[in-house]
TORPAPA-539160 format. One record per residue: residue number from 1; residue in one letter; z, x, y of N, C-alpha, C, O in turn. Coordinates in nm, 2 decimals, always signed. Atoms other than C-alpha are relative to their C-alpha. Layout:
REM residues N
<NUM,"a",<Z,X,Y>,<Z,X,Y>,<Z,X,Y>,<Z,X,Y>> ...
REM end
This chain:
REM residues 166
<1,"m",<+0.02,-0.14,-0.05>,<-0.44,-1.27,-2.81>,<+0.08,+0.02,+0.12>,<+0.07,-0.07,+0.21>> <2,"p",<-0.08,-0.02,-0.12>,<-0.19,-1.13,-2.56>,<-0.08,+0.03,+0.12>,<-0.19,+0.10,+0.11>> <3,"s",<+0.08,-0.03,-0.12>,<-0.30,-1.12,-2.20>,<+0.02,+0.14,+0.04>,<+0.13,+0.20,+0.02>> <4,"k",<-0.01,-0.14,-0.04>,<-0.37,-0.78,-2.06>,<+0.08,+0.01,+0.13>,<+0.07,-0.08,+0.22>> <5,"t",<-0.08,-0.02,-0.12>,<-0.12,-0.65,-1.81>,<-0.09,+0.04,+0.12>,<-0.18,+0.12,+0.11>> <6,"p",<+0.09,-0.03,-0.11>,<-0.29,-0.65,-1.46>,<+0.03,+0.14,+0.05>,<+0.14,+0.20,+0.04>> <7,"y",<-0.01,-0.13,-0.06>,<-0.35,-0.32,-1.29>,<+0.09,-0.02,+0.12>,<+0.08,-0.12,+0.19>> <8,"k",<-0.10,+0.01,-0.10>,<-0.07,-0.26,-1.04>,<-0.01,+0.11,+0.10>,<-0.01,+0.23,+0.07>> <9,"v",<+0.01,-0.09,-0.11>,<-0.10,-0.10,-0.70>,<+0.12,-0.02,+0.10>,<+0.16,-0.13,+0.13>> <10,"l",<-0.11,+0.00,-0.10>,<+0.19,-0.01,-0.46>,<-0.04,+0.08,+0.12>,<-0.08,+0.19,+0.12>> <11,"c",<+0.03,-0.06,-0.13>,<+0.12,+0.06,-0.09>,<+0.13,+0.05,+0.06>,<+0.23,-0.03,+0.07>> <12,"v",<-0.13,-0.06,-0.05>,<+0.38,+0.29,+0.07>,<-0.02,+0.07,+0.13>,<-0.11,+0.15,+0.15>> <13,"c",<-0.01,-0.07,-0.13>,<+0.46,+0.40,+0.42>,<+0.15,+0.04,+0.02>,<+0.22,+0.05,-0.08>> <14,"l",<-0.14,-0.05,-0.02>,<+0.79,+0.51,+0.58>,<+0.10,-0.12,-0.01>,<+0.20,-0.11,-0.09>> <15,"g",<-0.10,+0.10,-0.01>,<+0.98,+0.19,+0.66>,<-0.03,-0.14,-0.07>,<+0.05,-0.22,-0.08>> <16,"n",<+0.04,+0.12,+0.07>,<+0.78,-0.08,+0.48>,<+0.01,-0.13,+0.09>,<+0.04,-0.24,+0.04>> <17,"i",<+0.00,+0.12,-0.09>,<+0.76,-0.31,+0.79>,<-0.13,+0.00,+0.08>,<-0.15,-0.11,+0.15>> <18,"c",<+0.13,+0.01,-0.08>,<+0.42,-0.22,+0.95>,<-0.12,+0.03,-0.09>,<-0.19,-0.06,-0.12>> <19,"r",<+0.12,-0.04,+0.07>,<+0.16,-0.03,+0.76>,<-0.01,-0.05,-0.14>,<-0.11,-0.11,-0.18>> <20,"s",<+0.02,+0.03,+0.15>,<+0.23,-0.08,+0.39>,<+0.00,-0.15,-0.02>,<-0.07,-0.19,-0.11>> <21,"p",<+0.02,+0.14,+0.03>,<+0.29,-0.46,+0.41>,<-0.13,-0.05,+0.05>,<-0.19,-0.14,-0.02>> <22,"t",<+0.13,+0.04,-0.04>,<-0.03,-0.49,+0.61>,<-0.10,+0.04,-0.11>,<-0.19,-0.04,-0.14>> <23,"a",<+0.09,-0.04,+0.10>,<-0.21,-0.28,+0.35>,<+0.01,-0.08,-0.13>,<-0.09,-0.12,-0.19>> <24,"e",<-0.02,+0.09,+0.12>,<-0.06,-0.49,+0.07>,<-0.08,-0.13,+0.01>,<-0.15,-0.16,-0.08>> <25,"v",<+0.07,+0.13,-0.02>,<-0.19,-0.82,+0.21>,<-0.15,+0.01,+0.02>,<-0.22,-0.07,-0.04>> <26,"v",<+0.15,-0.02,-0.02>,<-0.53,-0.68,+0.32>,<-0.06,+0.03,-0.14>,<-0.17,-0.02,-0.17>> <27,"l",<+0.06,-0.04,+0.13>,<-0.59,-0.51,-0.02>,<+0.00,-0.12,-0.09>,<-0.10,-0.14,-0.17>> <28,"r",<+0.00,+0.12,+0.08>,<-0.48,-0.83,-0.20>,<-0.11,-0.10,+0.03>,<-0.18,-0.15,-0.05>> <29,"h",<+0.11,+0.09,-0.05>,<-0.72,-1.03,+0.01>,<-0.14,+0.04,-0.06>,<-0.21,-0.04,-0.11>> <30,"y",<+0.13,-0.05,+0.05>,<-1.02,-0.81,-0.08>,<-0.01,+0.00,-0.15>,<-0.12,-0.03,-0.21>> <31,"c",<+0.00,+0.01,+0.15>,<-0.92,-0.80,-0.45>,<-0.02,-0.14,-0.04>,<-0.10,-0.17,-0.14>> <32,"d",<+0.01,+0.14,+0.03>,<-0.88,-1.17,-0.46>,<-0.14,-0.05,+0.02>,<-0.20,-0.13,-0.06>> <33,"r",<+0.14,+0.04,-0.03>,<-1.22,-1.22,-0.30>,<-0.10,+0.04,-0.11>,<-0.20,-0.02,-0.13>> <34,"q",<+0.09,-0.05,+0.11>,<-1.38,-1.01,-0.58>,<+0.05,-0.05,-0.14>,<+0.00,-0.01,-0.24>> <35,"q",<-0.06,+0.06,+0.12>,<-1.16,-1.20,-0.84>,<+0.04,+0.12,-0.09>,<+0.03,+0.11,-0.21>> <36,"l",<-0.06,-0.11,+0.08>,<-1.00,-0.87,-0.95>,<+0.15,-0.03,-0.03>,<+0.22,-0.07,+0.06>> <37,"a",<-0.13,+0.03,+0.04>,<-0.68,-0.92,-1.15>,<+0.09,+0.12,+0.03>,<+0.12,+0.20,-0.06>> <38,"i",<-0.08,-0.11,-0.04>,<-0.47,-0.67,-0.96>,<+0.12,-0.05,+0.08>,<+0.11,-0.13,+0.17>> <39,"f",<-0.12,+0.03,-0.06>,<-0.11,-0.70,-0.87>,<+0.03,+0.11,+0.11>,<+0.01,+0.23,+0.09>> <40,"i",<-0.02,-0.09,-0.12>,<-0.03,-0.55,-0.52>,<+0.14,-0.02,+0.06>,<+0.18,-0.14,+0.08>> <41,"d",<-0.13,+0.01,-0.06>,<+0.31,-0.47,-0.37>,<+0.01,+0.11,+0.10>,<-0.09,+0.19,+0.12>> <42,"s",<-0.02,-0.11,-0.09>,<+0.45,-0.24,-0.10>,<+0.15,+0.04,+0.00>,<+0.24,-0.03,-0.04>> <43,"a",<-0.13,-0.06,-0.01>,<+0.75,-0.02,-0.03>,<+0.00,+0.11,+0.10>,<-0.11,+0.14,+0.16>> <44,"g",<-0.01,-0.11,-0.09>,<+0.88,+0.25,+0.20>,<+0.07,+0.11,-0.06>,<+0.15,+0.10,-0.15>> <45,"t",<-0.07,-0.12,+0.05>,<+0.99,+0.60,+0.14>,<+0.14,+0.01,+0.05>,<+0.23,+0.07,-0.01>> <46,"s",<-0.14,+0.01,-0.06>,<+1.30,+0.53,+0.36>,<+0.06,-0.13,-0.04>,<-0.01,-0.22,-0.09>> <47,"n",<-0.07,+0.13,+0.02>,<+1.56,+0.26,+0.33>,<+0.05,-0.05,+0.14>,<+0.16,-0.10,+0.15>> <48,"y",<-0.04,+0.04,-0.14>,<+1.56,+0.19,+0.71>,<+0.01,-0.15,+0.02>,<+0.09,-0.19,+0.10>> <49,"h",<+0.00,+0.14,-0.03>,<+1.49,-0.18,+0.68>,<+0.01,-0.08,-0.13>,<-0.07,-0.17,-0.15>> <50,"p",<+0.00,+0.07,+0.13>,<+1.61,-0.31,+0.34>,<+0.00,-0.16,+0.02>,<+0.08,-0.21,+0.10>> <51,"n",<+0.01,+0.14,+0.01>,<+1.51,-0.67,+0.28>,<-0.04,-0.07,+0.14>,<-0.02,-0.19,+0.15>> <52,"k",<+0.05,+0.05,-0.13>,<+1.37,-0.71,+0.64>,<-0.14,-0.05,-0.01>,<-0.22,+0.01,-0.09>> <53,"a",<+0.14,+0.04,-0.01>,<+1.05,-0.90,+0.72>,<-0.08,+0.10,+0.07>,<-0.02,+0.18,+0.15>> <54,"p",<+0.08,-0.09,-0.07>,<+0.76,-0.71,+0.85>,<+0.02,-0.01,+0.15>,<+0.05,-0.12,+0.20>> <55,"d",<-0.01,-0.01,-0.15>,<+0.76,-0.61,+1.22>,<-0.08,-0.12,+0.06>,<-0.19,-0.15,+0.01>> <56,"l",<+0.06,+0.12,-0.06>,<+0.68,-0.92,+1.43>,<-0.14,+0.03,+0.06>,<-0.23,-0.06,+0.06>> <57,"r",<+0.13,-0.04,-0.06>,<+0.39,-0.73,+1.60>,<-0.10,+0.01,-0.11>,<-0.21,-0.03,-0.10>> <58,"s",<+0.09,+0.00,+0.11>,<+0.24,-0.66,+1.26>,<-0.04,-0.13,-0.05>,<-0.15,-0.16,-0.08>> <59,"q",<+0.02,+0.14,+0.05>,<+0.28,-1.02,+1.16>,<-0.10,-0.07,+0.10>,<-0.19,-0.14,+0.05>> <60,"k",<+0.08,+0.07,-0.10>,<+0.12,-1.14,+1.49>,<-0.15,+0.05,-0.01>,<-0.24,-0.04,-0.01>> <61,"h",<+0.14,-0.05,+0.01>,<-0.19,-0.91,+1.47>,<-0.06,-0.04,-0.13>,<-0.18,-0.07,-0.13>> <62,"a",<+0.06,+0.03,+0.13>,<-0.24,-0.97,+1.10>,<-0.04,-0.15,-0.01>,<-0.14,-0.18,-0.05>> <63,"l",<+0.03,+0.14,+0.01>,<-0.22,-1.35,+1.14>,<-0.12,-0.04,+0.08>,<-0.20,-0.13,+0.05>> <64,"r",<+0.12,+0.02,-0.08>,<-0.49,-1.33,+1.41>,<-0.13,+0.02,-0.09>,<-0.23,-0.04,-0.06>> <65,"r",<+0.11,-0.03,+0.09>,<-0.72,-1.20,+1.13>,<+0.01,-0.08,-0.13>,<-0.07,-0.06,-0.22>> <66,"g",<-0.01,+0.08,+0.12>,<-0.60,-1.45,+0.87>,<+0.09,+0.05,-0.11>,<+0.09,+0.00,-0.22>> <67,"y",<-0.09,-0.06,+0.10>,<-0.34,-1.24,+0.69>,<+0.14,-0.04,+0.04>,<+0.19,-0.02,+0.15>> <68,"d",<-0.14,+0.04,-0.02>,<+0.01,-1.38,+0.65>,<+0.10,+0.10,-0.07>,<+0.10,+0.11,-0.19>> <69,"l",<-0.09,-0.09,+0.05>,<+0.28,-1.12,+0.61>,<+0.14,-0.06,-0.01>,<+0.24,+0.01,-0.05>> <70,"s",<-0.14,+0.05,-0.02>,<+0.58,-1.35,+0.67>,<+0.09,-0.01,-0.12>,<+0.21,+0.00,-0.11>> <71,"s",<-0.09,+0.01,+0.12>,<+0.70,-1.38,+0.31>,<+0.04,+0.13,-0.06>,<+0.13,+0.14,-0.15>> <72,"l",<-0.04,-0.14,+0.05>,<+0.72,-1.00,+0.25>,<+0.13,+0.04,+0.05>,<+0.18,+0.01,+0.16>> <73,"r",<-0.12,-0.06,-0.04>,<+1.04,-0.81,+0.26>,<+0.00,+0.15,-0.04>,<-0.05,+0.18,-0.15>> <74,"a",<+0.00,-0.14,+0.02>,<+1.10,-0.44,+0.29>,<+0.09,+0.04,-0.12>,<+0.19,-0.01,-0.14>> <75,"r",<-0.08,-0.06,+0.10>,<+1.22,-0.23,+0.00>,<-0.04,+0.15,-0.01>,<-0.14,+0.19,+0.05>> <76,"q",<+0.02,-0.15,+0.01>,<+1.25,+0.14,-0.08>,<-0.07,+0.03,-0.13>,<-0.05,-0.03,-0.24>> <77,"l",<+0.06,-0.05,+0.12>,<+1.03,+0.32,-0.33>,<+0.11,+0.06,-0.09>,<+0.20,+0.12,-0.05>> <78,"k",<-0.10,-0.04,+0.10>,<+1.22,+0.39,-0.65>,<-0.07,+0.07,-0.11>,<-0.19,+0.05,-0.14>> <79,"i",<+0.05,-0.07,+0.11>,<+1.17,+0.61,-0.95>,<-0.07,-0.09,-0.10>,<-0.18,-0.06,-0.16>> <80,"a",<+0.07,+0.10,+0.10>,<+1.09,+0.30,-1.17>,<-0.14,-0.04,+0.04>,<-0.22,-0.07,-0.04>> <81,"d",<+0.13,+0.03,-0.05>,<+0.79,+0.24,-0.95>,<-0.11,+0.09,-0.07>,<-0.22,+0.05,-0.08>> <82,"f",<+0.10,-0.09,+0.06>,<+0.62,+0.54,-1.11>,<-0.03,-0.04,-0.15>,<-0.13,+0.01,-0.21>> <83,"v",<+0.02,+0.05,+0.13>,<+0.65,+0.37,-1.45>,<-0.07,-0.14,+0.01>,<-0.15,-0.17,-0.07>> <84,"e",<+0.05,+0.14,-0.01>,<+0.57,+0.01,-1.33>,<-0.14,-0.01,+0.06>,<-0.22,-0.10,+0.03>> <85,"f",<+0.13,+0.01,-0.07>,<+0.26,+0.09,-1.11>,<-0.10,+0.10,-0.06>,<-0.07,+0.21,-0.10>> <86,"d",<+0.11,-0.09,+0.04>,<-0.08,+0.24,-1.20>,<-0.04,+0.09,+0.12>,<-0.08,+0.20,+0.09>> <87,"l",<+0.05,-0.07,-0.12>,<-0.16,+0.35,-0.84>,<+0.10,-0.02,+0.11>,<+0.13,-0.13,+0.14>> <88,"i",<-0.08,+0.00,-0.12>,<+0.06,+0.44,-0.55>,<-0.08,+0.06,+0.11>,<-0.12,+0.17,+0.11>> <89,"l",<+0.08,-0.04,-0.11>,<-0.12,+0.46,-0.22>,<+0.09,+0.03,+0.12>,<+0.16,-0.05,+0.17>> <90,"a",<-0.08,-0.05,-0.11>,<+0.04,+0.66,+0.06>,<-0.08,-0.03,+0.13>,<-0.21,-0.01,+0.13>> <91,"m",<+0.07,+0.03,-0.13>,<-0.04,+0.56,+0.42>,<-0.03,+0.12,+0.08>,<-0.12,+0.12,+0.17>> <92,"d",<+0.03,-0.12,-0.08>,<-0.02,+0.91,+0.56>,<+0.05,+0.12,-0.08>,<+0.10,+0.11,-0.19>> <93,"f",<-0.02,-0.13,+0.07>,<+0.03,+1.28,+0.46>,<+0.15,+0.02,-0.02>,<+0.19,+0.08,-0.12>> <94,"e",<-0.15,-0.02,+0.02>,<+0.41,+1.29,+0.52>,<+0.05,-0.09,-0.11>,<+0.13,-0.04,-0.19>> <95,"n",<-0.04,+0.09,+0.11>,<+0.47,+0.99,+0.30>,<-0.06,+0.04,-0.13>,<+0.00,+0.02,-0.24>> <96,"l",<+0.06,-0.05,+0.12>,<+0.23,+1.13,+0.05>,<+0.08,+0.11,-0.06>,<+0.11,+0.12,-0.18>> <97,"s",<-0.09,-0.11,+0.05>,<+0.45,+1.44,+0.02>,<+0.13,-0.05,-0.05>,<+0.18,+0.00,-0.15>> <98,"e",<-0.12,+0.06,+0.05>,<+0.76,+1.23,-0.01>,<-0.02,-0.07,-0.13>,<+0.06,-0.06,-0.22>> <99,"i",<+0.03,+0.07,+0.13>,<+0.60,+1.02,-0.29>,<-0.02,+0.11,-0.11>,<+0.03,+0.09,-0.22>> <100,"q",<+0.03,-0.11,+0.10>,<+0.48,+1.34,-0.47>,<+0.13,+0.06,-0.04>,<+0.15,+0.10,-0.16>> <101,"a",<-0.12,-0.06,+0.03>,<+0.83,+1.48,-0.45>,<+0.08,-0.09,-0.09>,<+0.15,-0.05,-0.19>> <102,"l",<-0.07,+0.10,+0.08>,<+0.98,+1.16,-0.59>,<-0.06,-0.01,-0.14>,<+0.00,-0.04,-0.24>> <103,"m",<+0.07,+0.01,+0.13>,<+0.71,+1.16,-0.86>,<+0.05,+0.12,-0.09>,<+0.06,+0.10,-0.21>> <104,"q",<-0.05,-0.12,+0.08>,<+0.83,+1.51,-0.97>,<+0.13,-0.04,-0.06>,<+0.16,-0.01,-0.18>> <105,"q",<-0.13,+0.04,+0.05>,<+1.18,+1.37,-1.00>,<-0.02,-0.11,-0.12>,<+0.05,-0.10,-0.22>> <106,"a",<+0.03,+0.10,+0.10>,<+1.04,+1.07,-1.20>,<-0.05,+0.06,-0.13>,<-0.01,+0.02,-0.23>> <107,"k",<+0.04,-0.07,+0.12>,<+0.86,+1.30,-1.44>,<+0.11,+0.06,-0.07>,<+0.11,+0.07,-0.19>> <108,"h",<-0.12,-0.06,+0.06>,<+1.18,+1.48,-1.50>,<+0.09,-0.10,-0.06>,<+0.15,-0.07,-0.17>> <109,"e",<-0.10,+0.10,+0.05>,<+1.39,+1.17,-1.55>,<-0.06,-0.10,-0.10>,<+0.02,-0.15,-0.19>> <110,"m",<+0.07,+0.10,+0.09>,<+1.14,+0.94,-1.73>,<-0.08,+0.07,-0.11>,<-0.13,+0.18,-0.09>> <111,"k",<+0.08,-0.06,+0.11>,<+0.97,+1.01,-2.06>,<-0.15,-0.01,+0.04>,<-0.23,+0.08,+0.00>> <112,"h",<+0.14,+0.02,-0.03>,<+0.64,+0.87,-1.93>,<-0.01,-0.07,+0.14>,<+0.05,-0.17,+0.16>> <113,"i",<+0.03,+0.07,-0.12>,<+0.51,+0.78,-1.59>,<-0.15,-0.04,+0.00>,<-0.23,+0.02,-0.06>> <114,"r",<+0.13,+0.06,+0.00>,<+0.21,+0.57,-1.53>,<-0.08,+0.02,+0.12>,<-0.21,+0.03,+0.12>> <115,"a",<+0.07,+0.00,-0.14>,<+0.13,+0.60,-1.16>,<-0.08,+0.13,+0.03>,<-0.04,+0.24,-0.01>> <116,"r",<+0.08,-0.11,-0.07>,<-0.14,+0.81,-1.00>,<+0.03,-0.02,+0.15>,<+0.05,-0.14,+0.19>> <117,"v",<-0.03,+0.01,-0.15>,<-0.08,+0.89,-0.63>,<-0.12,+0.04,+0.07>,<-0.19,+0.14,+0.04>> <118,"a",<+0.12,-0.03,-0.08>,<-0.35,+0.88,-0.37>,<+0.03,-0.04,+0.15>,<+0.12,-0.11,+0.17>> <119,"l",<+0.00,+0.04,-0.14>,<-0.40,+0.84,+0.01>,<-0.07,-0.13,+0.01>,<-0.18,-0.15,-0.06>> <120,"m",<+0.07,+0.13,-0.02>,<-0.49,+0.49,+0.12>,<-0.15,+0.02,+0.04>,<-0.23,-0.06,-0.01>> <121,"s",<+0.13,-0.02,-0.04>,<-0.80,+0.63,+0.28>,<-0.08,+0.10,-0.09>,<-0.19,+0.15,-0.04>> <122,"e",<+0.06,-0.10,+0.09>,<-0.89,+0.85,-0.02>,<-0.16,-0.02,-0.01>,<-0.23,+0.08,-0.02>> <123,"h",<+0.14,+0.03,+0.02>,<-1.24,+0.68,-0.07>,<-0.07,-0.06,+0.12>,<-0.18,-0.11,+0.11>> <124,"d",<+0.05,+0.07,-0.12>,<-1.29,+0.54,+0.28>,<-0.10,+0.08,+0.07>,<-0.07,+0.19,+0.12>> <125,"l",<+0.11,-0.07,-0.07>,<-1.62,+0.64,+0.43>,<+0.01,+0.00,+0.15>,<-0.04,+0.09,+0.22>> <126,"s",<-0.02,+0.01,-0.14>,<-1.52,+0.52,+0.78>,<+0.12,+0.09,+0.05>,<+0.11,+0.14,+0.16>> <127,"y",<-0.12,-0.08,-0.03>,<-1.18,+0.70,+0.78>,<+0.03,+0.09,-0.11>,<+0.14,+0.08,-0.18>> <128,"p",<-0.02,-0.08,+0.12>,<-1.22,+0.97,+0.52>,<+0.12,+0.08,+0.00>,<+0.14,+0.17,+0.08>> <129,"k",<-0.13,-0.07,+0.02>,<-0.88,+1.09,+0.40>,<+0.08,+0.02,+0.13>,<+0.14,+0.13,+0.16>> <130,"q",<-0.08,+0.00,-0.13>,<-0.73,+1.01,+0.74>,<+0.13,-0.08,-0.02>,<+0.14,-0.18,-0.09>> <131,"a",<-0.13,+0.07,+0.00>,<-0.37,+0.92,+0.79>,<-0.01,-0.14,+0.08>,<-0.09,-0.15,+0.17>> <132,"l",<-0.01,+0.13,-0.07>,<-0.30,+0.56,+0.89>,<+0.12,+0.01,+0.10>,<+0.23,+0.02,+0.06>> <133,"p",<-0.11,-0.03,-0.10>,<-0.11,+0.61,+1.22>,<+0.11,-0.11,+0.00>,<+0.07,-0.23,-0.01>> <134,"d",<-0.11,+0.09,-0.01>,<+0.23,+0.45,+1.25>,<+0.00,-0.07,+0.14>,<+0.01,+0.00,+0.24>> <135,"p",<+0.01,+0.07,-0.13>,<+0.20,+0.18,+1.52>,<+0.14,-0.04,+0.06>,<+0.15,-0.09,+0.17>> <136,"y",<-0.13,+0.05,-0.03>,<+0.58,+0.12,+1.54>,<+0.04,+0.03,+0.15>,<+0.09,-0.06,+0.22>> <137,"y",<-0.04,-0.03,-0.14>,<+0.64,+0.30,+1.88>,<-0.11,-0.02,+0.10>,<-0.09,+0.02,+0.22>> <138,"g",<+0.11,+0.02,-0.09>,<+0.31,+0.21,+2.03>,<-0.03,-0.14,+0.04>,<+0.06,-0.23,+0.03>> <139,"g",<+0.04,+0.13,-0.05>,<+0.12,-0.08,+2.18>,<-0.08,-0.08,-0.10>,<-0.10,-0.04,-0.22>> <140,"d",<+0.08,+0.09,+0.09>,<-0.11,-0.35,+2.04>,<-0.11,+0.07,-0.06>,<-0.15,+0.04,-0.18>> <141,"d",<+0.12,-0.07,+0.05>,<-0.40,-0.11,+1.99>,<+0.04,+0.06,-0.14>,<-0.05,+0.07,-0.23>> <142,"g",<-0.04,-0.07,+0.13>,<-0.20,+0.07,+1.71>,<+0.00,-0.10,-0.12>,<-0.04,-0.07,-0.23>> <143,"f",<-0.01,+0.10,+0.11>,<-0.15,-0.26,+1.51>,<-0.14,-0.04,-0.03>,<-0.17,-0.07,-0.15>> <144,"e",<+0.14,+0.03,+0.02>,<-0.52,-0.33,+1.55>,<-0.07,+0.11,-0.08>,<-0.15,+0.09,-0.17>> <145,"q",<+0.05,-0.12,+0.07>,<-0.60,+0.02,+1.43>,<+0.04,+0.00,-0.15>,<-0.04,+0.02,-0.24>> <146,"v",<-0.06,+0.01,+0.14>,<-0.38,-0.03,+1.12>,<-0.09,-0.11,-0.07>,<-0.13,-0.08,-0.19>> <147,"l",<+0.08,+0.10,+0.07>,<-0.57,-0.35,+1.04>,<-0.15,+0.05,-0.03>,<-0.20,+0.03,-0.13>> <148,"d",<+0.13,-0.05,+0.02>,<-0.91,-0.19,+1.09>,<-0.01,+0.10,-0.11>,<-0.10,+0.09,-0.20>> <149,"q",<+0.00,-0.10,+0.10>,<-0.83,+0.10,+0.87>,<+0.04,-0.06,-0.14>,<-0.02,-0.02,-0.24>> <150,"c",<-0.04,+0.07,+0.12>,<-0.66,-0.12,+0.61>,<-0.12,-0.08,-0.06>,<-0.14,-0.07,-0.18>> <151,"e",<+0.12,+0.08,+0.04>,<-0.97,-0.34,+0.59>,<-0.10,+0.10,-0.06>,<-0.16,+0.07,-0.17>> <152,"s",<+0.10,-0.10,+0.04>,<-1.20,-0.04,+0.56>,<+0.04,+0.07,-0.13>,<-0.04,+0.08,-0.23>> <153,"s",<-0.05,-0.07,+0.12>,<-0.99,+0.14,+0.30>,<+0.01,-0.09,-0.12>,<-0.01,-0.06,-0.23>> <154,"s",<-0.01,+0.10,+0.11>,<-0.93,-0.18,+0.10>,<-0.14,-0.03,-0.06>,<-0.15,-0.04,-0.18>> <155,"i",<+0.13,+0.02,+0.05>,<-1.30,-0.24,+0.07>,<-0.05,+0.12,-0.09>,<-0.11,+0.10,-0.19>> <156,"a",<+0.03,-0.12,+0.08>,<-1.34,+0.12,-0.05>,<+0.07,+0.00,-0.14>,<+0.01,+0.03,-0.24>> <157,"w",<-0.07,+0.00,+0.12>,<-1.07,+0.08,-0.31>,<-0.05,-0.11,-0.09>,<-0.06,-0.09,-0.21>> <158,"v",<+0.05,+0.11,+0.08>,<-1.21,-0.26,-0.43>,<-0.13,+0.05,-0.07>,<-0.15,+0.02,-0.19>> <159,"n",<+0.12,-0.05,+0.07>,<-1.54,-0.08,-0.50>,<+0.03,+0.10,-0.11>,<-0.03,+0.09,-0.21>> <160,"i",<-0.05,-0.08,+0.11>,<-1.35,+0.18,-0.70>,<+0.05,-0.08,-0.12>,<+0.02,-0.06,-0.23>> <161,"f",<-0.06,+0.09,+0.11>,<-1.16,-0.09,-0.89>,<-0.11,-0.07,-0.08>,<-0.11,-0.07,-0.20>> <162,"k",<+0.10,+0.07,+0.07>,<-1.48,-0.27,-0.97>,<-0.08,+0.09,-0.10>,<-0.12,+0.05,-0.20>> <163,"q",<+0.07,-0.09,+0.09>,<-1.64,+0.04,-1.12>,<+0.09,+0.04,-0.12>,<+0.03,+0.06,-0.23>> <164,"h",<-0.08,-0.06,+0.10>,<-1.34,+0.15,-1.32>,<+0.09,-0.10,-0.08>,<+0.15,-0.07,-0.18>> <165,"l",<-0.10,+0.10,+0.06>,<-1.14,-0.17,-1.41>,<-0.07,-0.12,-0.07>,<-0.01,-0.20,-0.13>> <166,"q",<+0.07,+0.12,+0.07>,<-1.41,-0.41,-1.54>,<-0.08,+0.05,-0.12>,<-0.15,-0.04,-0.18>> 
REM end
C-alpha cells in the first residue's frame, strides 16, 4: 500500500530570516511532540536574503529555548508552493495580502492549487488573529515576542491538525 503524502505547511514572512524560520522550527517541534506526520518549511514574500541563514539574533534566542535554526536557508515564496503545500501561514497582514495576490496568479497559471492560506495566529487564543511583529529592526524583546507568539500559535495549530488530520 503506498504511503500517504504528509500534510505540508509553509510559514511565510517578508525575508525568511526571522519570523518564518522561527515559526517553521517551533511548529515542527510541537507537531513532532504530538507525532503528527506534517512536513513544515518556510519562505519569504521577498527575495532579500536568498539562501542566507536565519538572522543571528533569531538563532540565538531560539537556541536558548532549544530550537535550532542554523540549518535553514532563506528562499522566496513561489507559485509552485500553492500546488506543493496544503496550508500557507502568513506571519502578518501585509504578507497575507502578498500571499493572496500570488495565490490569484497561481490560480490563473496552474490547473489546480492545493494550498489554503491563513494567518499564523488564526486560531491562537492568546494572540487572536494578531500580526507577528517583525523583530528585525528592534531589540531582544522582539525576538522573544516572536518565540512567545510562535509557541502559542503552534500549539493552537497542532490542536486543529489533531482534530482534522487524524
